[in-house]
C-alpha positions, 0 to 999 in steps of 0.5 A, spaced: 692 324 677 694 332 675 700 335 680 698 342 681 692 338 684 696 334 688 699 339 691 694 344 693 690 337 696 698 336 699 698 343 702 691 344 705 693 336 708 699 339 711 696 347 713 687 345 716 687 340 722 680 339 720 681 337 713 688 331 717 684 329 721 678 326 715 685 323 711 688 321 716 681 318 721 679 314 714 673 318 713 673 318 705 665 320 706 667 328 709 671 330 703 667 333 699 665 338 706 672 340 704 671 341 696 675 336 694 672 332 688 674 329 683 683 328 681 682 332 689 679 327 692 683 321 690 690 326 691 686 325 698 684 317 699 692 316 698 694 320 702 690 316 708 692 310 705 699 312 708 696 317 714 702 314 717 707 316 713 703 322 710 702 325 719 710 324 719 711 329 714 704 334 717 707 333 724 715 335 721 711 341 718 708 345 724 714 343 728 718 348 724 713 353 723 712 354 729 721 353 731 720 359 725 715 364 729 721 364 736 726 365 729 721 371 726 722 374 733 730 374 735 732 376 728 727 382 728 725 384 736 729 381 740 727 384 745 720 382 745 723 376 745 727 377 752 721 379 754 717 373 754 721 368 755 723 372 762 715 373 762 715 364 762 711 364 756 709 358 751 713 361 745 711 355 741 704 355 743 704 362 742 707 361 735 701 356 734 696 359 736 699 365 731 700 360 726 693 357 728 690 364 726 694 366 719 692 358 716 699 356 718 702 359 712 709 359 711 714 365 710 719 362 707 725 367 707 720 373 708 723 373 717 721 381 717 714 380 714 713 373 719 716 378 724 711 383 723 704 379 723 707 375 729 707 382 733 701 385 731 698 378 734 702 379 740 700 386 740 693 383 741 693 377 745 692 377 753 700 374 753 702 382 753 698 385 757 703 384 764 706 387 765 706 395 764 711 397 758 710 390 754 706 392 749 709 398 748 716 395 746 712 391 742 710 398 738 718 400 738 721 394 736 714 393 730 717 401 728 723 398 727 720 391 723 716 397 719 723 401 717 727 395 715 720 393 711 720 400 708 727 401 706 728 394 702 722 396 697 727 402 695 729 408 697 727 414 696 732 420 693 731 426 699 728 432 698 730 438 696 732 443 703 733 438 709 728 433 709 726 426 713 728 421 711 727 413 711 732 411 715 729 413 722 723 412 724 720 415 730 716 412 736 711 415 742 712 411 747 708 412 754 711 407 759 719 409 760 722 404 756 729 407 756 729 403 764 730 396 760 734 398 755 739 401 760 738 394 763 736 388 758 737 384 765 730 387 767 727 386 760 719 384 762 720 383 768 716 387 771 712 394 771 715 400 767 714 407 770 708 411 767 712 417 762 712 419 755 719 417 750 720 418 745 724 415 740 728 415 733 729 408 731 734 408 726 739 404 721 746 406 722 748 403 715 744 398 711 751 392 713 749 395 721 743 392 725 737 397 726 739 402 733 734 407 738 735 413 741 732 417 746 729 424 743 730 430 747 725 436 747 729 440 743 731 434 738 723 432 738 721 439 735 726 440 730 723 432 727 717 433 728 718 440 724 720 437 719 714 433 717 715 437 709 722 438 707 724 445 709 728 450 704 734 452 706 732 457 712 725 456 713 726 451 719 724 457 724 717 458 720 717 452 721 718 451 727 714 458 729 708 454 725 707 448 731 708 453 736 715 451 737 722 457 738 724 459 732 731 458 735 733 456 741 742 454 743 741 447 742 739 447 735 745 445 732 747 439 736 739 437 734 741 437 728 747 434 728 744 429 733 739 427 728 744 428 722 748 422 726 742 418 727 740 419 719 733 421 720 735 429 717 739 430 711 740 437 708 739 436 699 745 434 696 748 429 701 742 422 700 747 416 701 
């Protein structure tokens, strides 16, 4: 038999429960319903003839992928994972539900892509409806994962003038996430107070982990004003155009803080 066809059939058996039932349940008359004809049908019959051995490999494959759901969260969204565990969620069941939706896809080494998709799944799952703040936490760590995936694709040169960099991302929360971030033992245990908070997710260095900073109002105004790079001396005009004060006594401290977070850079200082 053609090795490629055999491999394609095996991948389908591993990923499609209904096909598994037909193959391992000795129901060859159903194989055509799955589009298996000719050599593909022969391959399925061969696996069915060794059902006990083949089933063990399928169970092992699915067990490994379900475990990888937890690993993806541990790598890219550790606070979300901790909150889910504190809440008593069945991570294996959630992982299997996620994989059912994604055809038991093996993400291989693409752990952050896996984490991004897992967070999107969790953001709409009933398990994250409570406590209040959990979905906002998913959004915050999701912003960090998107940041990492973005810089992994290559970092463009910083535009001329004063500009935002790709090393930081903004996230707005309508829950007081800072309470959980100050005391991580409380993650996922009780509702957070409602209230706006503005965060920067930033990467201090490619060799370091993501960090989070709560932005004061003036720093947020400056960051928003830099949605387009500013030529030297034009920041005040950019602030005024958005309805903000042109100057405040906090400006220099805020600019230093934003630069320290690698959120903004002056042309010629890109790293």
